[in-house]
N, C-alpha and C positions, 0 to 999 in steps of 0.2 A: 603852226604854222600849215595854212590850207591846203590841199592837196586836190590837183585837177587831171582825170585822166581822159586821152583821147581814145575813144573805140569807135568798130566799126569794119565792115569786110573788108578786105583787099583791094588795094588800088584805088581809095576814096579820096585820098590825099591827108592824110593823119599825121605823115611825117614831115609834109610840104605845112602844114598848119604848126607844127610843135616847130619847126624854122622860123616862121613868121611871130609867132609868138615870143619864141626867145633871142628873138632878132639876129640869130646866126644859124650860116649851116649845120646843125651839130647832125642832123638825124641824115643817113642815105637816102636819097629820092630815087624813084625811076620809073618807067613803063614796066618793069617787070612786077607780074601782080606774087605778094611774100616778101616783098624787099627786106622790108622790117620783121624779124622774127623772136627776139628779146623783149623785155621789159628795159626802157631807157628812160629814167626820171633826171630831170634839170633844174636847181634853181632859178625862176627868173622873176620877174617885176614885170605888172601890167601897169603902167601909167606910174611907174615909182610905189607900189605895194606888192611886197614879194610875195612867191607863192612856189609852191613845187606843179609841176607840169609832167607827168609821164606819157609818153609814146606807146604804145603797145601795139602788139602784132595782128593782121587780121584774124577777124573770125572765119574762119573755113575748115573742116574736116574733110577736106578731099583726101589727106593721104595723114598715114602717121604724126608724122612730121608736123602739122599743122593742127592737128588734132591736140599738140601740146602747145603748139602757139595759142589756141583758142583758151585752154583750160588755165593759162599763165595770163590772159589777157582779162579773162575776167575774173582772175582773182586781183589782180589789180582795180582793177572796177569796186569789187568790194573792198578795200582799204581807203578807196579814193573820200572826199568829199563832196566834189562837185563831177559830176561826170558829161562829156560833150557827147552824142553818139553822131558819129559823119555818115552821110550816103552819098550818094553818087548823082547830081540831080542832074545828068546827061540822061539817064537810065528812068523806067518809072518804076513807082513803087511796086517791092514786091513783097509776097508774104511770108519770106525769110530774115528778109530786114525789119518786119512789123513786128515778128516773134521775139528778133534779139532786141529790138527797141523797149519792149514790151518787159522783158525778163529785168534789165538793166531798171527800168522804170520803177517795178517792187523790190527793191534795194530800199527804198524810200530818201535817194538823195537827191537833190535838185540836179536834175536830167532835162539839157536842152539838144534838138532834132538839131543837128548843121546840115543843109542842106549844100553843099560846094558842088563847084565846078557850074555855078548859075554865072559865067561869062556874061551873059549879057542881060538885053530888058525881057526878051522873049523865055530865055532861060529862067530868068528870076519867077516871070508868072508859072512856069510849069514845075517851079520848084512848092507851089503851094499846094499842088495835090499830093504832099505828102502829108500834109493836115488828116486826110485819113486817118494816120498812126494816133492820131489824138493829144499829140504832145502841147503840154503848157504854152513849152516857147518853143519856137520855129522860126531859125535865124539862115534864111537864105546868103551865100557868100560865093564868092571865088578867091579862095586862096591866092589864085596863079596870079590875079590881076589887082589883089589886094582890093576886092570891093565886099563891102557887109563886112569888115574886120572892125571897125568901131562900134557895131553894134551887138556884136560879141563880147567886144572889151566892157562895152557900159552891162551888160547884164553880169558879167563874171564880177565885175566890182561892186556890186551891188551886196558881193557875200564878202569880199576881201576888206580887211578893215583899214581903215582911211590913214595916212600918217597925220601929221601934227598941223603941217600945211603943205594939203594933197595938191599935187600937179595937174593943172590942167591935162586933160585928156587931148592925146595927140587925134585929131580928127584924119580920117582916110577921104583920099578925093574920091566918093562916091554921091550917089542921092539917096541910101537907103538906110540914112541915119534918123530911126522912127521910135528909137527903145529908151523909155525914160523910169526912171526908178525913185524910189527918196535918200536918200545920203546913208552911207552907211557908218557904221560907230569907229571908233577912235584905237589905233591900234598899240600893243603895249610896247613897250623898248626892246630890242633884242638883245640876248646874253650875248657875250664878248665868244670869240669864237674860238676852238680851240686850235692847238697843232694839228696839224695832217701830215700823212707820209701817204705818196700816191706810188700805188705800187699797179706792175704793171705782168700781167699772166699772160705767159707768151709761149707758144711750141706749134707743131704743124697739126693737122688734122688729125682728131681723134683720138688726141693723144690726151684726152680727158680733164680740158683747162675748165670746161664750165660746170663740171661737176663737182671740181673743186673749189670755184666760188660759191657753188652753194652752199660745200660743207663747211669755209669759209667764213660765212653769214652767218649759216645758223638758218639756210630756209631756201626755197626752190624760187630763184632769183634770173638765173638763164635757162635755158633750154638746152635740154638732151637729148640725145638723138644719136643713132648709129648715122645719121647721114652725115657725110664728111660735107662740112663748111657751113653747118646748122648756125654756128653765126657769124654775121655779118657784120653788122653795127657792134662796134666796143661799148661794153655793157658796163657800167659805173655801179658801183654800193659801195656806202661807206657802213661802217661798223664803230663803236667807240672801244678803246681796249686800252685798259691802264692809265686815263684819263687823256689818251692819244688818239684822233681819230683817222682808222685805215681805211683810204679810201682804194678797194681794188675794183681794177679796170681788165674784164675777159676778153681778151683781143682776138679778131677770128684766127681761125689755124690758116698757116701759111702751107702752098703748096711747092712743087718747083715749077719755075716760071713757067714753061710751055704747059700746064695742066692747069693755071688759074682761067677760070671761066666767068664772062659778065661782070656781073656785079662786084665780083671777089676784086676783082681792081680795084674797087672804091675802097674795097675790105683794106686791101693791103696798105694804101696810101692811109687809109685812119690808123691802122697797125701804128704807121712809123708818128704818124702827129701824135698817139698816145703815147711811145715811148720819151718823147722831145718833150714831155714834161712829168715824165716819169723819175720816181727817186731810187726805187727797187724794183728789179725784174723778176719774176719769179718763173724760171726757166722750167717747163714740165715734160720731162720726156717720160716713154714707154717704155715702161721695164719689162715689159714681157716680149719685148722683140728688141732683138741689134739694132744701136744707134745710127745713124744712117747722115749722109753728106749733107742731107735739108736739115738737120737737126743742127749739123756743126754751123751751114750758113746762117739760122736764126737765130744761135747764139753770138754769132759774130756781132748781131745786131746791137747787142749789152753791151760790147765793147766800139762799136761806133759811138752811141749813146752816153758812156763815160758812167753807167750806171752800177748801184750796188745790184751787189746778185746772190739768189738761193737757187740751187739747181733741186728742182724738186724728182725724185724719182716714184708716177704714178703706179699707178698697178701692181705696187708690189706684192699685192694677194696671190699674183699669177708669173711671177718675176719668171724668166727663161734664165737667171743665173743667180749664183749665192751673192751675200753683200761685199764679199773680199773681191770676185771678179767682177762685181757692177761698178763698183766705183775704180777698179785699176780700171774698168772701159773709157770711163769719162773722164779720168784722168789725164788718160793715153790721149780722146781726140778731142777734148777740151783743152788744152795746157793753156791758152789764154784764160780762163779761167779759172786757175790755179787755186787764188782767192777765195773762191765760192763754195760756204760749204753746202754739204750734201745730206737731204734726208729722205728718208724712205718712206714712202706712204698710199694707202688706197682709200680714193677721194669719196667713191661711191662705198665703202663701208665708216668713212668716217676715222678710219685708224691710223692715228698720230700726226694727224692734221690738224688739233690743237696745238701742240709743239712751234706750227709755223710762225704762229703769232708773236711767242715769246721771240723768236730768232729775231722774225722783221725788227723788232724794238734795240736787237741789238745789235743788227748788220747796220741799221741806220744809224745809230749812234757813232757806230764806226766811221759809217761816211761821212757823219759832218762832224769828226771829228778835229782837233786843235791842237799839235805840236807845242809845246812849248820852246822858243825860238834857241835856247842855250843845250837843251835837250837835243834838239834835231843838230843842231854843232858837234855837239860832242860826237853824237853818233858817227858823224859825217867824219870828223878826224879820223875817230877811233876805227872806221872802217878804211879810212885812206893811207891809214897805217900798214894796219893787214895785210892791206892789197893795193898796188902804188895802179895810179893810173897807167896806160900804157902813153907811151911818148906819140908826140905825132914831128915822124922825121925826122926824129933825135932829139926834139925840141921839148922841156917841161909842160906839162899838162896838171894844171892845178886848177882844186875847189878852194875860193877866198873864202865862201861861207852860205850858207843854206836858211832860205826863209820861206815860209809858209806864208801866201797871201791871198787863199782861199780855200773851200770846206765844199764839200757836195758837188764832187769826191777832194780830197785831199790834194791843196794841187802846192808844187814846193818847187821853187827856184834856184837853182845852182849857179850862182855867179863863178865864173869861171873867167881866165885870160885866154883860152880854146875851146867855147863850147861847141864848135862844129869837129870837135877831135872826142868828142864823148862818145865811145863805142857803145851800141845796145846792151852789148852782153855786160858791161859794166854797171849799168842804169840798171836792167835785171838785178845784180848785186847787191847794186843801194836797197832797190826794192824788197830786196829779200832780209838784208839786216833791217829793215825799219820794222817788217813784218816779225820781225823775232824780237823786237823789242818793244814794241807798242800795240795796242789791243786794232788789228785792222781787218780783220777778218770782213769778209763779203764786200772791200771795196775795192777798185781802183785805185792807186795811186801814180797822180801825173808827173811824173818830174821834166822840168823845161830845162836846160842848160842857156844861161847868155851872159853876156861881157855887163860888167861895171854900167852903171845906168841906162841899162838897155830895159826897155819897156816891155810887157808883154802885150801884148793888141788886143788876147779874147779877155783880159782882167783886167787893162787897165792898170797894173800898179806894177 
């Protein structure tokens, strides 16, 4: 599958074009220079033809952080098959843009110079001044007004293999449709998709989430910096492990609500959006410092979204306490995650990081576990005999039977005569008995008391 990379200096509209081509608001956009800092890749289709599209951070060296962003962006260009270099058509051509464009042309890949923000005919005329760059393909466009988009698509389609029955190009309402090229070749049928586990990496700022992502995927995929809040957009990266696709998402580090600044408001919303489609959360804690109330609040998101969970004690090489005291502190502060396994790692040195892969497989197997109805009812009956349910104002409370109606996580209906009388402490007792009898480490268990014939609204069961 061909790979297209968007490059350019900050605030030229790369993320807006990314969203336009993806037909979805995926990348965060703002007037703030340097909003995109990591490399983000998404599979899209252009008029029915699949490809990979990568949005990169702005090419800027005004600080150490942006220097790291530039290095990662140029690395993405080297891996791409097609390069789109964007410039701001509201400005006059400058020497720095010219040099950056030349350096990309030297990579020997198809490279187009996209002059963005050409919002009207006058801007379009000015755009041709960028012809001094010597670009073989120059495409004026206005991403915000969707003008010139069809020209860009037509050029890209000359490289993207055609489907057996290629759909017609969706024409944009503009007057700049003047690019023509011969028909592209046929597309080979795609291989069937493998099972995927979606894994969200969460934690407060500067606990090492991006370093952990890089260590997990085996390459420098996310920008790592001492600057708090370096990651803004969620960063996706997939690897294949034991015939399973692991889709890791490094989310923005979260701060105390009163300290969230500017575009980090968007980052917080994106983090919550990521967790809605996540199976397992890697809760990253900084072992070099005592845990905080904010750590606890972030961990509560795991409970809110009913996720499988692995607690990762990062920076273990500089831990402030030994293993016994550290794990006791975790269990004391995060009682609601008592089911989550704990692993100690050093993301920077990659020590023990490889063990997380097998742990993810095991936790996901438990997260998707289905307990046979007969065994489930045997356990509930035995548990009820060992500890009777407390009465409800002197009236008998009885569980007729239990049935699991969903997985990911396991959801179990307890059909009772008085479901409202089920005390949370008795639910906790049943959960503990389930964990003792079945392999359920790393996954929450959802117990839902209800009357005979009552349907669960969330499941339809």
